[in-house]
N, C-alpha and C positions, 0 to 999 in steps of 0.2 A: 150650659158648658157639655160637647157632645162628646160619645165615649171615646173617639180618636182621644180628644185631648184629655181626658182621663187618663189612660194609657199611658200618656206622654209625661204625665205628671210621676205616674205611679213609678215607671221607670228610673226618676232621679229623685234623691232623698230632698236635696236641697227646695228643688219646685215644692217638694209635699209639703215642706215647713212652711213655705211663702203661700204657698195655696190657702193652709190652714188658716196662717194668722189672717189672711185677708178676710177668708170667711167669718170667722169670730171678732174682728174690730170692726171692719165695715160691712154685714151682713148682705155680703152681696147675694143679690139673687140669681142661681145656676138653673132655677126651672126653665130651660130656652127649651126649645121642641127635641125631640130624640125620635125621626121617622115624624109617624104621628100621634106621639105621644111624647107628653113631656117627664121628667123627671118629679116626682120617684117612679124609679120601674117596680114593675110589680111580681112580686113571689108568689105564685100558686102553690097548696098546699092542702092536705087531707087535716082534719081537724081535731084528730086524735093525738094525743099526748105526748106520743111519740114522734109523729111526723111533726109535730110542731118542732120538740127540741133538733129532731133532723136539720129543720127548716133554717131555725136559730144558730145553728153551730156552722150551715153554709155560709150564712153573712158575715159571721163570724172568719170564716176562713177569711172570704171575698176583702173583707175594709181590712183583715190585716195586711193583705196585699196590697192595698192599697187605701191610705186611712183618711185621702180625702174622701172618698166614697162615704165614710162613717162621718165627717165633718158637716156634707150637704144635704146629709140626709135622703141617700138615693134611692133607698129601698122601701117598697111596701111592704108587708104581708097581709098574702088574700086568701082566707079560708074556704075552701071547696068542701062541699057534701057531695059523696060520692055512691055510686049504688051500691058498690060493696060494703061501704060503712052502712047504709039504711037498709040493707034486707040483711038481719043477722040467722033466720029462722032455718035456713036452706045452703047447702055446700055452694060453692063457688060455679062447678061443674055444671048445675040445675042453673043457673041466672045467668050463665056468658061468659063465666070463665075470670081469671085473674086479671084480665083488663076493665074489670069494671073499678077497681079502684085508678084507673087513670081517664077514663074515659070523657066523664066531666071537667076534669083538669085540661086534658087535651083539647077540649071542646072551646074552652077559654080562653087557652095558647094560642089555637087557630084563629077566633074571630079578634085578636089583637087586646084581649081585657087584660091579659096579664102576658109577662113577659119572660119569664124564667118558672118550671115546673120541677119542684125536689121530690123525689121518692125513692122509695123502699126497692132498689132495685129487681129483689127478687120475685117483687111484684108488678113489673112493667114488662109488657106484653114485648117478644122479641121482633116483631113487625108492628113500628110507629104508622102513625098515621101520616099517609102522604102531607110534605112540606115541613114534619118534624124530625128534629133527630138528636140524638144520645150525645150530646156536647161534653159532658163533664163527668168521669166517675171519682168520688171520695175514697181517702184511704178507709181501707177494711177493718173493721175493727175485730170483731171473732164471729167466721164463718160458722162455729160449733152450735148443734142445739143442746139444751138444758132440760133435762128431767128435773120436772117441780113433783114431789111426792106428798101425800098430806099425813105422813104417819110421825114427824117431829123428826128429830136427830137421831140421824145414821151412818152406820158404818159401811159408806158405801165402796167398793173397789172399784177404782175409776175401769178397769180391764173387764167387769163382768155387770156392769151396770143396772143391766134389766134382772141381775136376779133379788134385788130391794123391792120389787113388784110382786104380792101376793097372785099364786093361782086363781085364776078366774077374774081379777080383777077388772072395774071402769074405767077405760082409759077417753080421757075428754079431748076430743081433736077433730081438726076439719080436714087436715093432711092426708090424702092418701099417701105421698112420698112417705111420712112417719109412717104410717099405719102399714104399709106395708112392710117395710122394715122390721117393723116390729115383730108381727106376726111373722114373718119369715123365722126368727129364732123362737118367738114365745103364743105358737097358735092358742093357746088354753086362753089369753086375754079375750078381753070383749070392749068395741068401741063405741063411744054415742058422742052426738056432733056437740061442739064447742068452738063458737067463735066470737067475738068482740075485741077492746082493745086488752091492754094486759091487764091493766088491774080488773075487769071484769073476770078472766079468765082464772086471775090466781084467788079471786074472791069466790067462785064456784068451785075450787078446791079445797079452801076452807071451809066451805060450808057442806064440806064432805057431797058435794053432789056426784063427785069425781072422785077418783083414788089415786089418781096422776094424772098428766099432761107435758107434753113437749111445748117450747116458745123458744125462739131463734135468741141465742144467747146476747148477741148484738145491742139486743133492742131493751134487755132488762138490766144490761150494763149503761147503755144510755140515760136510761131514767133512775140511775142508782136504785138497785133493786136487784145487787147481786146475790143480798142475801136469802133471797127465797129460792136460788137453784139449789137443786139439791146434788147434781153432780151433773157435768159437762160431758156431754157424748163424743169423744173422738169421731174426727171423719173415716177414719178407717172402719168403725163398726156402725154409726147412722151416717151415710155420706149426704151432706147440706143441699138446700134448694141452690141451682145457682143463682148467683148473685147475693146470695145470703149475705149479711153484714157489710153489704154497699151499699152508700145514697148515691144518686145518679139525679143530672140534672139534663131537662129536655128545654128544647128553645126551637122556635123558627128556623128554617136551615137558611130564609134570605137574610139573618140577622148577623151578619158577618164580624161586626165589632162586637157583638156581644161572644159569638164563637171565639174568636179571638181572646178577648179577658180571659173565658172559661178555660182554656188551654193552656194560662199561667195557672191554675190552680191545680190543674188534672192531676191527680197521683199514679205513677207510671207503670206502678205494678198492680195497682187497681184496676187499670186499665186491660194491661196484658190479660189478667188473669179472668174477668169480664169478658171480656171478647172471645175468649175460650170457653167458656161455662156459655155465654149465651150461643154459640155457635153450636154446640152441643147440641143445645136446646131445640137450637131452629131446626139443626137435621133432622133430629127424632120427630119434631113436628106432634108432642103430643099433648093431647086435651087436659083440662084437669082433672080427668079420670084417668090418664096416666100417670102413676109413682114414676117420676124420673130425678136423678140428683145427679149435679154438677160440681166437683169442686176443686180446683188448681192453686197451685200453690208452685213459690221461686222458689227453685233448690240451688246450692250452690255446692259446687265441686272444687277440689284442690288444684290450681294454674290451668283451671278451666273458666270460659262465661257459665253465667246463669242459666240454668235450663227449666222450663217451664214445665210440671209435671200436673198431668190432668186425671180424674177418676169420673167415671160416668159410670151412672146405675141404672138397668129399667127392671123393672118388677110387675108383677100380678098385684092388684089392689087387696086380695086375701092370703099375699104374701106365699103361695102356693110355688110361683117360678119369680127366679130374682139372678140377676147375673152384672157383676162387677167387671169393668174393663180398667187399664190406665195406659196413658203413653206420654212420651217426652220427649221434649221438641225444644226447637230456641224461643225466643221470647216474639224473637219476630213473627215466625210463624202462628202467634197464638190462634189466630182466627182460623187458619188451614187445619190445625190439628184439632180441634174443638168439631169441624166438619167432618174430619176422618175418622176419630173416634166413634161421632152420631153416625155415622154406616155402618163402622163394623158391629156398635150394638143394635142398630135395626135389623140387621143381615142375620145376626144371630139368635133375634128374640122371635117368637110366636107372634106371628099376626095379628092374631087376636086382642093382642096387649095395645096396640095402636087404634082399635075400632073405638070411635067416640060412642 
């Protein structure tokens, strides 16, 4: 059964029921060709616990849209080890940038060994390899950064979250964005390299190797680890990474049937905010050594159309310089808004910030 026929069935509840019964009672062989590949379609993902949870959530959404896909076992998970996962003792900037979390996955996609690739959007480079496209963005869970401290229960004021960190404390992080923003307010703090999956980082806090760390709230929430969050940092205090909290799906540009299928499950709000944030990032053209933040949200006004509010940040790694600017525009102009704000930030920032 080809993708076009599946899409036709997906739009008709009666046909879904008939097809499901046929699959169960007659054990129909649906493994007919899809291009050069047959079903099941292969879904590429990193092998970390968070990546697997995100991939399985994506497949749940897709099969809810079309239950027949679940009945015929249309998908197969394919775990891929990436350079970003394998090299843990250096910052990403030193080994090639955040694109190393997608490099091997996209090589498999271009070679036709997988059909979809699932990513944390904040880890996906803005310029994709030729022949690949960002086909779908799923609903954003939580864009905020979470502060985790090792001091047990704390009555932390969300308006002044950094006050809980003792003077001269050692913060574990590999993010220059987080480091720059924290040092701007707390220049007394020290930083040490902390990379690895979420559990690895939390274990090092528990083991008292570091006094505190920051993690994306969405990752902790997706893994059911909300109890480890000491306080959520409002985006007005720490601007998140562009795309943080959003899952993105890449496919080959020529796979028009898959593009059509994915367009049916794309979250419109996530698409608008991610377009603005990624356009901002592309305009600034920063390396992993450049502290850049981007956060867009949809705001409503009485008797008016919804508007898109984008905040952008540029800073020096040591926190000695930091600039934040905002822009508001229509949802239809999301990408244009991102480029415009990026140009403003670049124009007003010292040139040395963007030197790699």
